[in-house]
N, C-alpha and C positions, 0 to 999 in steps of 0.2 A: 097428689104433691103437691107439696103447700111450701112458701118460703116463709122462715118464721122470721120476725123482724126484732123480736127481744132475746137476749140471751137467756131469761126466764122461760120462756117458750120454748126452748130448745133444748137447756135443762127437764123439763115434763117432755119433751119427746123423747130423749135420747133415752130417760129410766123405763119409759112405757114401751115405745116403737124400732127403737133405733133410729140414728142419721145418716145424715150425708153432708160431710162440711171439709171444707179444703182452707187452709190459715190465709192469710195474704203472704205471696211466695212465685214461687218458681213456678211455673208449669204454668203456665202458667195458669197462680195464684193469687189469686191476688185477692177474691172475696172473701170476706168471714161471714156473708150470708148462711145460714144452718136451715137446710130444706128436710123436710120429714118424709119418709115411704109408708106406706099402710103396710103392718106388718103382715107377712103370707105364713101362712099356715103350715104348707112344706116349704121347706128350703133344698135346695140343688146346687151343684158346686154347677161353678163355670171357669170355663177356661179361657186363654188365651187366643186369639185366631191362628186355625190350625196350619201347620205350612202349607202355602201357596193358595189361602182362601183369603177375602176378598170383606168388608163389614157389608152388610147387605143395602147400607144406603150410601155407598161411595165410602170414598176416604183413605188409609193406607194399606199398601196389599205387604204384607212381613212373609218375607222369600220363607226364612226359617226360622224357629222360635219354638220354646220350651213352652208348656203349661203351665198355667198361675193357679193355685189351689186359690177359692174364694177365703176371704178375714173372717176370723169368728164373728165381729159384731159389722155393722158398715162404715164402710171405706167412705174419707172425706174425697168429696168432688165437689169442686169451685163451680158456682152456679155456675158451671158450664164455664163458662168463659164471659160472666158478666162482668167482666173482666174490664180490662183498661185498655186504654192507650189510642191516639189516631194519628198525626201527622207528626214529621218531623222537618223541622229546617236545618242545614247546617249553616255554620258561617259563611259570609261571601267568598272567603278564599281557601275555604276547606276543600282538600284535595282528594276527593273518593275512593274507595278502594273496591267497595261493594253496596249492594241494595238488595234487599228480601224484603219480597212479599208473601207473605201466609196467609193462609186461613185457615181455617180449627173447626173441628164440628165435636162436640162431647156429644156422648150417648149413655144411657143405661140401660145395659142388656141387649144392646143393638136400637133402641129406642133414641131416635135423635132429643136433649131436651136443652141444646146451647148452641151458640156458632158463635165466632168472632172473627177479625182481622186483625195481622201485626205487621207492620213497617219498623224495618232495622235500617239506618244509614250509618255507615262504618267511614271514617274518613283518617288521614294520617294521625290527625291532632283531634278531631270530633267525633262523637256519636250521637245517635239521636235513636229513640223507638217510640211507636204510637200504636195504642190498639183501640181498638171497639169493640163488643160484644152484646150476648141480648139472649134471653131465655129463647128456644123455637120448640118447634113439633108441637106434640098434644101436653106440653108443662104450659104453654100460654094461657090453657083452659082453665087452670089450677092456679098459676099465678104468672108475673110478668116482672121482669128486674130487666136492666140493661145500665152498661158504664164503660167509660172512657178514659185515658190517662195518655199521659205523657211525661219522659224523660229526656234529656239532651244536657250533655256536657263535654268537657275536655277533657280529652287522653295525654296519660305522661305516661309512657313505656310499656304502653300499651295496656295500662289498665285505667282507670275511671279516676279524674283527680279531682273534678269538680262533678257534680249533679244536682239536676234542678228536676223535681218528681212534683207531678201532678192529677189526681186522679179523682174523679165523681163516679159514684156507685147507687145508683137509685132501684128502691127496691118497695112491696108492696104499700111500707109503710113508713117508708122515711128514707130520706135523701143523706149520706154521708160525703164527705171533701176532704181528703189529702194535700197538704202543701209541704212538702221539704226542701231544703236547701243542704247538700254536704258539701265539705272541702276538704281534700285529703282523708277521709272515711270518718271524717268529726262535721256530725250534728250541727251546722249554724244556726238553722232557724228550721221551724216546725208549727203544724196547725191541723187540726184537726177539729170537724164537725159535723155534729154534735161533739162538745165532748166526752172523751171515755171515762164511765163510772170508775172512784179510786175504790170504791170499797172490796175487801174478799179480794183483794188482786196485790201480787208482787209488786212491792212500790218499784217503779223505775227511778235512778239516778244519770247524772253526769257521766258516768262511766257506762252505760249501757246505750249511750248516744254516740261513742268514741269507736271506730275500729268495722265500721258497718259499712252497707251498701244499702238503698232502697231499694223495693220488693221487684222491681223491674228490672234497674241494672244488673243484679245478679243472678238476670238469667241471661244474661252475656257474657258466656262463660271462658275464658281465653288459653289456650295450651301454650305454655311456653315450649321452645326449644325450635328446633327446625326439621323433627320428623315427622309423621305422620300424626295429624292432632286428631284423629279418630283412633284411640287406643285408652288401655286403662287411666293413666296421665290425667285425662280429663274429667275421670270421677273421684280421681283422690283429692278433695277438698270438704272444706267445709264453707257454707255459703253464711257470712253473717246478716243478718237483716234487721232493721228497724222498720216500723211502717206507721208510725207515729203513735201507732197505740202497743206495739207492743214490740221484744225484742227478743228474738228467736233465732235460733242455726238452723241450716237445711244441711245434714251430713249426707254426702255422696260417696259411694263404695262401688267399686266396679263388682260386675258380676257375669256380663257376658259381650258378644258384639251379635250382631244382626246382619242382615240385608234387608234395605227399606225400601218402597218404590211408592210413593205420593201419585195421587191421579193424574195432577197436573205439577212437573216441574222435576224436584230430586229424584233420583232412583242411584243408590249406593248404601256404603256400610254406614250403620249407626252406633252406639257403643251407648250400653245399657247399665243404671247406674241404680243402683238400689237407694231410697230416698230414706231417710230418718229425720223426724222432726223434733227439734229440742225446746220449748219454750224458756226463756231466762228469767226475762220480767215485763211486767204489762198484763199477768194474765191471771186467771183466778185459777190456781193448780188442782180445785176440788171439784169443778166443774166437768161433768161427766165426757162432756166431748172429748175435751181436752188432756184427761186421764186414757181416752181410747185412741187419740191421734199420736200419744207418746209411747203406747203400748204396738203400733202398727209397723209393722216390718216388710208388708207385701206391697208398697207402692215403689212403682217404678218410673225413671225417667229415661226417655230414648234422645240421645242425642247427636241433630248431626250439623256438618259443618258450614259456615257459610261461603261462600265459593269465594278466592282472593285474600283469606285473610284467615287467622288462626282461632274464630271465636265460634262455637258451637253453642248450639239452641236447641230445647226440647221440640220437636217433633213429633212425638208421643208421648203423652203420661197415660200409664195403668194404673188403675184402682180396683182391686177385687170387693165385692161387698156380698151380705147374703143375698142382695138383690140382683145380683148379675154383676157382667163386670162392667164397672165405669174405664171409660175412655174419653181422651182428649188428645185427637190426633190432626193430623196435618193434611187437608186434601188437598191444599196447594202449595207449593215453597219453591219459590221459585227466586233463586239468587242471582244476580248480573256483578260478573265483575268489571268493574270502571278502571280505564288509566287517569292517573293521578293528573290531574289538571287545576291549575289554577283560572279561578273565571276572572274575567277582564273587570279592571277598573272601568267606571263611567268615564267618560271625558271631562 
């Protein structure tokens, strides 16, 4: 496997060998680094973990589930988690409701290729999220990559009113930096280094920077109401995302419910959503990688609740590929509910 820093390289590999890629999103996805895998002469169908089984290298046990057929082309798999995120600090008077510490392992056909750590801190009026990730296992012999990022902001009515997002992604040949400020769903300031190319891309305009979330805030899915948040309602939504380079939607649709057991921490129900990627602007519609992602209908996001809140976050991402089953799953998912308490002011 090798990481391709340039889109031109990625397109060449898409045509010749097949690809594995994931856009900046959700799932943790958040990187647009594209990796290629050597073509195999013989393909085989891979399925999701059988009922009662565990991944061979630790991870999340699925108590019951259905098989997932391999996609007809290689599915997007975000360079594991080279992903984003590292620590957050809430305001001095924030009233903490819950704190989540999670660790994720990315595998392809059972082989570890990436790992990451995520922290989420949610209070009555503020939230923060951070993560870091890197390539792992045999993949480090062929390519290396790592990333970190964070977002923090204010909540109003249980939804993000403001957000300050920063990310830095390092691959073999370049470093990318993203900065976004969003208020009331509108991007008020952003920068991307290096600047994205403009040729052959669907133009971005001011309208594409309204009614959006940053890639990390979009993964915090709040379920309205007073009933059980682990249900179909969690999947009935479209996540509108602007990442500095591209405006896209992530459409979720309810598929089923499962019981899931992380190796450390959460054990209980999860809701399984079908995920559809819909690019809107900032992308090149002729790119083979983009066309492939648009057609893909087999990706799943498994959502689990953060205790003490009505917020759901991905605990498992399933991405079938012709080269084996791609998974990003929580091996640790520890959430702690905390009593609301205002920190005392210094005298």
